[in-house]
C-alpha positions as CSV (number, residue, x, y, z in Angstrom):
1,M,-33.0,-29.3,-15.1
2,T,-31.2,-30.7,-12.1
3,L,-28.7,-28.7,-10.0
4,D,-25.9,-30.9,-11.3
5,E,-26.8,-30.1,-14.9
6,L,-27.0,-26.4,-14.1
7,E,-23.6,-26.5,-12.3
8,N,-22.1,-28.3,-15.3
9,H,-23.4,-25.6,-17.7
10,M,-22.1,-22.9,-15.4
11,D,-18.7,-24.6,-15.1
12,R,-18.5,-24.6,-18.9
13,V,-19.4,-20.9,-19.0
14,D,-16.8,-20.2,-16.3
15,V,-14.1,-22.1,-18.3
16,L,-15.0,-20.0,-21.4
17,C,-15.0,-16.8,-19.4
18,R,-11.5,-17.6,-18.1
19,L,-10.4,-18.4,-21.7
20,V,-11.7,-15.0,-22.9
21,L,-9.9,-13.3,-20.1
22,E,-6.6,-15.1,-20.8
23,E,-6.9,-14.7,-24.6
24,P,-9.1,-11.7,-25.2
25,A,-8.3,-11.4,-28.9
26,D,-9.3,-15.0,-29.6
27,I,-12.4,-14.6,-31.8
28,A,-13.3,-18.3,-31.6
29,A,-13.3,-18.2,-27.8
30,R,-15.5,-15.1,-27.8
31,E,-17.9,-16.8,-30.1
32,Q,-18.1,-19.9,-27.9
33,L,-18.7,-17.7,-24.9
34,F,-21.4,-15.8,-26.8
35,N,-23.2,-19.1,-27.6
36,A,-22.9,-20.4,-24.1
37,L,-24.3,-17.2,-22.7
38,S,-27.2,-17.4,-25.0
39,A,-28.0,-20.8,-23.7
40,T,-27.6,-19.5,-20.2
41,A,-30.2,-16.9,-20.7
42,D,-32.7,-19.6,-21.6
43,L,-31.8,-21.4,-18.3
44,F,-32.3,-18.3,-16.2
45,G,-35.8,-18.1,-17.6
46,R,-36.6,-21.5,-16.1
47,L,-35.0,-20.8,-12.7
48,A,-37.8,-18.6,-11.3
49,S,-37.9,-18.8,-7.6
50,G,-39.8,-17.5,-4.6
51,N,-36.4,-16.9,-2.9
52,T,-35.7,-13.2,-3.1
53,E,-31.9,-13.6,-2.9
54,L,-31.9,-16.2,-5.7
55,S,-34.3,-14.2,-7.9
56,G,-32.0,-11.1,-7.5
57,L,-28.9,-13.2,-8.4
58,I,-30.7,-14.7,-11.5
59,K,-31.7,-11.2,-12.7
60,Q,-28.2,-9.8,-12.1
61,A,-26.5,-12.8,-13.8
62,D,-28.9,-12.5,-16.7
63,L,-28.2,-8.8,-17.1
64,Q,-24.4,-9.3,-16.9
65,A,-24.6,-12.2,-19.5
66,E,-26.6,-9.9,-21.8
67,I,-23.9,-7.1,-21.4
68,A,-21.2,-9.6,-22.2
69,R,-23.1,-10.8,-25.3
70,V,-23.6,-7.3,-26.5
71,R,-19.9,-6.4,-26.0
72,I,-18.8,-9.6,-27.8
73,E,-21.2,-8.9,-30.7
74,A,-19.8,-5.3,-30.9
75,S,-16.3,-6.7,-31.2
76,R,-17.1,-9.2,-34.0
77,D,-15.9,-6.9,-36.7
78,K,-12.5,-6.3,-35.0
79,P,-10.2,-9.2,-36.0
80,G,-7.7,-8.9,-33.2
81,G,-10.1,-7.3,-30.8
82,H,-10.1,-3.5,-30.3
83,P,-8.4,-2.8,-27.0
84,F,-11.4,-1.0,-25.6
85,A,-13.8,-3.7,-26.8
86,V,-11.6,-6.5,-25.3
87,A,-11.3,-4.6,-22.0
88,S,-15.0,-4.1,-21.8
89,I,-15.7,-7.8,-22.5
90,G,-13.2,-8.7,-19.8
91,Y,-14.9,-6.5,-17.2
92,A,-18.3,-7.9,-18.0
93,V,-17.0,-11.5,-17.8
94,R,-15.3,-10.9,-14.4
95,E,-18.5,-9.5,-13.0
96,L,-20.5,-12.4,-14.4
97,R,-18.1,-15.0,-13.0
98,G,-18.6,-13.6,-9.5
99,T,-22.4,-13.6,-9.8
100,L,-22.5,-17.1,-11.2
101,S,-20.4,-18.3,-8.2
102,S,-22.9,-16.7,-5.8
103,L,-25.8,-18.1,-7.8
104,I,-24.5,-21.7,-7.6
105,A,-23.7,-21.3,-3.9
106,T,-27.3,-20.1,-3.2
107,L,-28.8,-22.9,-5.3
108,R,-26.8,-25.5,-3.4
109,E,-28.0,-23.9,-0.1
110,E,-31.6,-23.9,-1.3
111,A,-31.3,-27.6,-2.4
112,R,-30.2,-28.8,1.1
113,P,-32.8,-30.7,3.0
Protein backbone atom coordinates (compact mmCIF):
# COMPACT_ATOMS: atom_id res chain seq x y z
CA MET A 1 0.00 0.00 0.00
CA THR A 2 1.33 3.41 -0.92
CA LEU A 3 1.33 6.44 1.35
CA ASP A 4 -1.24 8.08 -0.94
CA GLU A 5 -3.58 5.10 -0.65
CA LEU A 6 -3.17 5.10 3.11
CA GLU A 7 -3.84 8.84 3.29
CA ASN A 8 -6.98 8.40 1.15
CA HIS A 9 -8.25 5.70 3.51
CA MET A 10 -7.45 7.81 6.57
CA ASP A 11 -9.21 10.80 4.96
CA ARG A 12 -12.31 8.62 4.49
CA VAL A 13 -12.14 7.54 8.13
CA ASP A 14 -11.75 11.19 9.17
CA VAL A 15 -14.81 12.22 7.13
CA LEU A 16 -16.84 9.44 8.75
CA CYS A 17 -15.54 10.43 12.19
CA ARG A 18 -16.70 14.01 11.63
CA LEU A 19 -20.07 12.77 10.40
CA VAL A 20 -20.55 10.69 13.54
CA LEU A 21 -19.53 13.66 15.71
CA GLU A 22 -22.01 15.94 13.88
CA GLU A 23 -24.86 13.38 13.77
CA PRO A 24 -24.19 10.98 16.65
CA ALA A 25 -27.65 9.39 16.46
CA ASP A 26 -27.21 8.50 12.76
CA ILE A 27 -27.05 4.70 12.87
CA ALA A 28 -25.98 4.42 9.22
CA ALA A 29 -23.03 6.77 9.81
CA ARG A 30 -21.95 4.75 12.84
CA GLU A 31 -22.13 1.53 10.79
CA GLN A 32 -20.07 3.07 7.97
CA LEU A 33 -17.46 4.20 10.50
CA PHE A 34 -17.46 0.76 12.12
CA ASN A 35 -16.75 -0.87 8.75
CA ALA A 36 -14.05 1.66 7.85
CA LEU A 37 -12.37 1.15 11.23
CA SER A 38 -12.39 -2.61 10.69
CA ALA A 39 -10.51 -2.09 7.41
CA THR A 40 -8.16 0.31 9.21
CA ALA A 41 -7.22 -2.39 11.70
CA ASP A 42 -6.11 -4.57 8.79
CA LEU A 43 -3.97 -1.73 7.45
CA PHE A 44 -2.28 -1.16 10.79
CA GLY A 45 -1.19 -4.79 10.80
CA ARG A 46 0.74 -4.12 7.58
CA LEU A 47 2.37 -0.90 8.75
CA ALA A 48 4.99 -2.45 11.03
CA SER A 49 7.98 -0.17 11.33
CA GLY A 50 11.35 0.01 13.02
CA ASN A 51 10.55 3.65 13.83
CA THR A 52 9.64 3.70 17.52
CA GLU A 53 7.46 6.82 17.22
CA LEU A 54 5.57 5.38 14.26
CA SER A 55 5.11 2.01 15.95
CA GLY A 56 3.72 3.74 19.04
CA LEU A 57 1.27 5.79 16.97
CA ILE A 58 0.14 2.69 15.07
CA LYS A 59 -0.53 0.84 18.34
CA GLN A 60 -2.32 3.86 19.81
CA ALA A 61 -4.50 4.37 16.71
CA ASP A 62 -5.29 0.66 16.55
CA LEU A 63 -6.38 0.66 20.19
CA GLN A 64 -8.48 3.81 19.74
CA ALA A 65 -10.10 2.36 16.62
CA GLU A 66 -10.94 -0.81 18.56
CA ILE A 67 -12.45 1.26 21.40
CA ALA A 68 -14.59 3.18 18.89
CA ARG A 69 -15.72 -0.08 17.21
CA VAL A 70 -16.68 -1.61 20.57
CA ARG A 71 -18.65 1.48 21.54
CA ILE A 72 -20.40 1.58 18.17
CA GLU A 73 -21.25 -2.09 18.51
CA ALA A 74 -22.63 -1.52 22.01
CA SER A 75 -24.88 1.25 20.69
CA ARG A 76 -26.37 -0.82 17.86
CA ASP A 77 -29.46 -1.81 19.81
CA LYS A 78 -30.27 1.80 20.66
CA PRO A 79 -32.16 3.31 17.69
CA GLY A 80 -31.57 7.01 18.40
CA GLY A 81 -28.40 6.40 20.28
CA HIS A 82 -28.38 6.37 24.06
CA PRO A 83 -26.86 9.69 25.22
CA PHE A 84 -24.04 7.97 27.14
CA ALA A 85 -23.23 5.64 24.23
CA VAL A 86 -23.23 8.53 21.76
CA ALA A 87 -20.97 10.60 24.00
CA SER A 88 -18.55 7.72 24.48
CA ILE A 89 -18.36 7.16 20.71
CA GLY A 90 -17.70 10.86 20.21
CA TYR A 91 -14.88 10.86 22.73
CA ALA A 92 -13.23 7.81 21.13
CA VAL A 93 -13.59 9.31 17.64
CA ARG A 94 -12.05 12.65 18.68
CA GLU A 95 -9.06 10.86 20.18
CA LEU A 96 -8.67 8.70 17.08
CA ARG A 97 -8.78 11.70 14.73
CA GLY A 98 -5.88 13.33 16.56
CA THR A 99 -3.81 10.16 16.49
CA LEU A 100 -4.51 9.55 12.79
CA SER A 101 -3.37 13.09 12.03
CA SER A 102 -0.11 12.48 13.90
CA LEU A 103 0.32 9.12 12.20
CA ILE A 104 -0.04 10.59 8.70
CA ALA A 105 2.38 13.42 9.54
CA THR A 106 4.94 10.89 10.81
CA LEU A 107 4.50 8.70 7.72
CA ARG A 108 5.03 11.73 5.47
CA GLU A 109 8.17 12.65 7.38
CA GLU A 110 9.48 9.09 7.16
CA ALA A 111 8.78 8.99 3.39
CA ARG A 112 10.88 12.09 2.70
CA PRO A 113 14.16 11.32 0.93
